C-alpha positions in Angstrom: -16.4 -24.9 7.6 -13.0 -24.6 6.1 -10.1 -23.6 8.4 -9.5 -19.6 7.9 -6.0 -20.3 6.1 -2.7 -19.8 7.8 -0.4 -18.3 5.7 3.0 -19.6 6.7 4.7 -22.2 5.2 5.3 -24.4 8.2 1.3 -24.3 9.1 0.2 -24.4 5.6 1.7 -28.2 5.8 0.3 -29.0 8.5 -3.4 -27.7 7.7 -4.8 -29.9 4.9 -7.4 -27.6 4.2 -5.3 -24.3 3.4 -4.7 -23.7 -0.1 -1.4 -23.8 -1.8 1.0 -21.3 -1.6 1.8 -18.5 -3.4 4.1 -15.6 -3.6 2.8 -12.5 -1.9 1.2 -9.9 -4.5 0.5 -6.2 -3.9 -3.9 -5.8 -3.3 -5.2 -4.4 -6.5 -5.6 -0.7 -5.5 -9.2 -0.9 -8.3 -10.0 -3.9 -5.7 -13.4 -2.6 -3.6 -12.1 -2.5 -0.2 -13.1 -5.9 1.9 -12.5 -8.3 4.7 -14.5 -10.5 1.7 -16.8 -7.6 1.7 -16.4 -4.8 4.4 -14.4 -1.5 4.1 -11.2 -0.3 5.8 -11.3 0.1 9.5 -10.3 3.5 10.8 -9.8 2.9 14.3 -8.9 0.2 16.0 -5.6 0.6 18.4 -6.0 -3.2 19.6 -5.2 -5.0 16.3 -1.8 -7.1 16.0 -0.7 -8.7 12.7 1.0 -12.0 13.3 3.7 -13.1 11.3 5.6 -16.5 10.7 9.0 -17.1 10.1 8.4 -12.8 9.0 5.8 -14.1 6.8 2.3 -12.7 6.8 0.2 -15.1 8.2 -2.8 -14.1 10.9 -4.5 -11.7 13.0 -4.7 -11.1 16.5 -5.5 -8.5 19.6 -3.3 -7.3 22.2 -5.2 -7.5 25.5 -2.1 -6.7 28.0 1.5 -5.1 27.8 2.9 -9.0 27.4 0.1 -11.3 25.9 -1.7 -11.1 22.9 -4.5 -13.1 22.1 -5.2 -15.5 18.8 -6.2 -18.8 17.4 -4.3 -22.1 18.5 -4.3 -23.1 14.8 -2.3 -19.5 13.8 0.4 -21.0 16.4 0.3 -24.6 16.0 3.8 -25.0 14.2 6.4 -25.6 17.3 9.2 -24.4 14.9 8.2 -20.9 13.6 9.2 -18.1 15.0 6.1 -15.6 15.8 6.6 -12.2 15.5 3.4 -9.3 15.6 2.9 -5.5 14.6 1.0 -4.2 17.1 -0.8 -1.0 17.2 -1.1 -0.4 13.6 -4.0 -0.4 11.0 -0.7 -0.7 8.2 0.5 -4.2 8.5 3.9 -3.0 6.7 4.8 0.3 9.2 3.9 2.1 12.5 3.0 0.6 15.6 5.4 -1.8 17.9 7.3 -4.9 16.6 7.4 -7.6 18.8 8.7 -11.2 19.3 6.9 -14.5 21.0 8.6 -15.7 23.8 6.3 -18.2 24.8 2.6 -19.9 23.2 0.4 -21.6 25.6 -2.6 -23.1 23.6 -5.7 -23.7 25.1 -6.6 -27.4 25.4 -9.7 -28.1 23.4 -10.6 -24.9 21.8 -9.1 -22.7 18.9 -7.7 -20.2 21.1 -3.7 -19.2 22.0 -2.3 -16.8 24.1 1.4 -15.6 23.0 3.9 -14.3 25.7 5.8 -11.1 23.9 8.5 -9.1 24.2 9.3 -5.9 25.0 6.3 -5.2 26.4 3.4 -2.8 24.5 1.7 0.6 25.5 -1.7 0.1 25.4 -4.9 0.5 24.8 -5.5 -3.3 25.0 -8.6 -4.9 23.7 -11.8 -4.7 26.2 -13.1 -8.0 26.6 -16.6 -9.7 26.7 -20.1 -8.3 26.3 -23.3 -9.4 25.7 -24.2 -11.3 22.1 -27.6 -12.1 21.4 -29.0 -13.9 18.0 -29.9 -11.8 15.1 -27.0 -8.6 16.9 -25.1 -7.3 14.6 -21.2 -7.7 15.5 -18.1 -6.7 13.8 -14.9 -8.4 12.5 -11.8 -7.5 12.2 -8.4 -8.5 10.0 -6.1 -8.3 6.8 -7.2 -11.3 5.5 -7.5 -12.0 1.9 -10.0 -9.6 0.0 -10.8 -12.3 -2.9 -11.7 -15.8 -3.7 -10.9 -16.4 -7.5 -7.1 -16.5 -6.9 -4.8 -17.9 -4.2 -5.9 -16.3 -0.9 -2.0 -14.9 -0.3 -1.9 -13.0 -3.5 -4.8 -10.2 -2.2 -4.1 -10.1 1.6 -4.8 -6.7 2.6 -2.4 -4.1 3.5 -4.7 -2.3 6.0 -6.9 -3.8 8.7 -10.6 -4.1 7.8 -13.5 -4.6 9.3 -17.3 -5.9 8.5 -20.7 -5.9 9.9 -22.1 -9.7 10.4 -25.4 -11.0 12.3 -24.8 -13.4 15.2 -27.3 -16.5 14.1 -26.3 -18.7 16.7 -23.8 -17.9 20.6 -23.5 -22.2 20.5 -21.7 -23.0 17.2 -18.3 -24.8 17.0 -14.6 -23.9 16.3 -12.3 -25.5 14.3 -11.1 -27.8 17.4 -15.0 -28.2 18.7 -14.8 -25.3 21.0 -18.2 -22.7 21.8 -18.2 -20.5 19.0 -20.4 -17.7 18.1 -21.6 -18.1 14.5 -22.4 -14.9 12.6 -24.0 -14.7 8.8 -22.5 -11.9 6.2 -24.1 -8.3 6.1 -21.3 -6.6 4.5 -18.4 -8.8 4.6 -17.0 -12.0 5.6 -14.2 -13.7 7.2 -11.4 -15.6 5.1 -7.3 -16.7 5.1 -5.5 -14.4 7.2 -8.3 -13.1 9.1 -7.7 -16.4 11.7 -6.9 -15.2 15.1 -8.6 -11.8 14.6 -11.3 -10.2 16.6 -15.2 -10.1 16.9 -15.7 -6.9 18.7 -19.9 -6.4 19.9 -20.8 -2.5 21.7 -17.1 -1.8 21.5 -16.0 -5.3 23.3 -14.1 -8.2 22.0 -16.3 -11.1 22.3 -14.7 -13.8 19.5 -11.7 -14.9 17.8 -11.8 -16.1 14.5 -11.7 -19.7 13.8 -13.5 -21.3 10.4 -15.3 -19.9 7.4 -16.9 -20.7 4.3 -15.4 -17.7 2.8 -18.9 -16.4 1.5 -21.6 -15.9 4.5 -20.8 -18.1 7.5 -18.2 -17.4 10.0 -17.8 -18.9 13.3 -15.8 -16.9 16.1 -14.1 -19.1 19.1 -16.3 -16.9 22.0 -14.4 -15.7 24.6 -17.6 -14.8 26.4 -17.8 -18.7 26.9 -17.0 -18.6 31.0 -14.6 -21.5 31.1 -12.6 -19.6 28.1 -12.7 -16.4 29.7 -11.6 -17.7 32.9 -8.8 -19.6 31.1 -7.7 -16.4 29.4 -7.7 -14.2 33.2 -5.4 -17.1 34.7 -2.9 -17.0 31.9 -2.3 -13.4 30.9 -3.6 -11.5 34.2 -6.7 -9.9 32.8 
């Protein structure tokens, strides 16, 4: 599986699996709404768009007034300045702009928690629910909507959602951690969706880690008890 693309230049330099950089271009208004596939989200107040040094980079969720959950590979650079637009479906306006003041990375899974300032208003992403093979789950993100050009050229301005089917609750994420593996129903994750949430029965169960950008994605399982305990110890939720 290829690592979901991190767009910031510092991350691109570090990730050999990421495509070459390109200047951002507006999304083609004639293109059907996609993550790659899927549709536009109509109500998702938990979302946070991650920017590295001011450039669109990854997706994330706000889980507490001062805490954002994302993928470890999205915040791998120690020199980047991370900011977030939280609580808006539009990555260019609305919501609240906050700045990361501390990045805490999980020791073995593709998970990271970012402490931010100022504090964010709710609601916050509700965490964990039961997940079974064959279940339909939702993926959310601002990632690429295309495969035929550099993915930074078709990052979505508006948050998108795709339905997928769980094929395993014991898959592997980018760092070898426990992941929920899913197969495309009407869409799949792509570059820029990294760090974004998987939802099941209205609750977050995973964080985007890898994808083949066609049919299969792996989301680090926050249902996995050690990961859930780590989030609770670190962020208090």
